[in-house]
C-alpha positions, 0 to 999 in steps of 0.5 A: 810691156804690152800691145793688146791692148792698143794693136785694133787701134795701132794704125787708126791713131799712125793714120790721125796722129802721124799721115805717113812721115812713120811708113816714110822712115821705115821705107828710107833704106828699102833698097839697102835691102835687095842682097839681104838675104836672112832678116831678124825684124824685132818689134813689126808690130802690125806688120807694115814694113814686113809688107814693103820689104816680103814686096820688094825681096820676095824670096828674104827669110824673114825671122819676126820677133814681137810680143804681141799676140795679136800683132801678129794676128794683124800683120798674118793679115794684111800679109794675106789682103797683100797676097805675099807668101810667107812660106819663108817667115817665121813669128815669134811670140816673145819678148825682145829681152828674152832672145836668144842667139842662134847658130843661124845669122842674120845680115838683115835686123830693124828696129823700127820704132821700137828701141825708144820704148827702152830704158838705157838699161836695158838698151844695154842689154837688148842691143848686144844682144841683137848683134851676136845674131848678126853676119858679118857686113850685116846692117841693121835697119831703125826709125825713131824718134830724136830730140834735135838740138834746141830752137824751137824746133826742139820744143816742139820735138820735146812736147810730142814726145814727152805726151807719146811717152805719157798716152803709152806708158798709160794704154802699154805700160812702158818701161820707158818714161823718156827717149834714149839715143842707142846710138852709143850701144850699136856703137859699142856692139861693132856697127857703124853708121853709114847715114841717117835721114831726118825728117819731121823738122828734126823729129823723127830719123832714120838709120843704116848702121853696119857692123864693120870688120875693123882691119878693112872698114872704117865710117863712112861719115858720121852725121855731123849736125848744125847749130839746129839741130839739122845734119850736114853731109862730113867735109870731104879728105883733099884727094890731090891736084886738081882744078876749080875756081875762085868760087869754091871752097877748095879754091884757096881765095875762098873767103875774106880775104882770099885775094889778097892774101894771095896777092901778096904772097905772089900765087894769084898769078901761079894758082892756075899753074900751082894747080896742074903741078908745077910747082916751079911756076912758084919758084919762078914767080918769088925770084921775080918778086925778089928781084923786083921789090917793087911787084 
């Protein structure tokens, strides 16, 4: 895989084919990097995310691993035009699969539109390799293409992704010929998904993952997808008595037949009292019903 031949035209192609979509995906979770001090950027390309990261966090120490020498040159030129201090930035011209974990630990990893370049067997090696260099609690940002659930969105995405793989395999000798989601490899490396944002009808997504200490952390909420492939928030657990209206989803009367069920059980009249913790209200209503069967 070599992007040298494509490097001079990459920014123009991205702007022509995707507009600002890919850059919006790269910077979705940029505010979450404010407390990071040591970052590892892999497959950064022409430095679009790198520049925004340094603008947001100018004191960040950054190691950038890039296989294409011409891409590194493009990134350096972009930094010079932005007049950003690059004294804490170190480029490593190497294949990411040849990365050797060091004693230095990173609290931020970013792999934007990069992991989709590899086959499943390569991801199985690459993800744990990068994860070994991360500190406890490190965050991993990634943006990539994905295949929506079904319907016209899936057909559209399949056509676009197939065309992209055909083009990049011809122009850069890309090893992958189809999309392999990295989710399982990240989970196996000890990371949990904190949030995922979908864009362009589910064609692309932006993720933030965090290295988890299972003794102290648990997933904040893995995304749940509906039948159309859109993300839905995870259901919240019940946290004790609280007030809610009959139209609210947590009210027992919500949904079809709810009021009828409550009326038959004798709970409809005493539900506000039950909400306030007065369990004796239901006992009182039950005793009245037993004395007067016609009630």
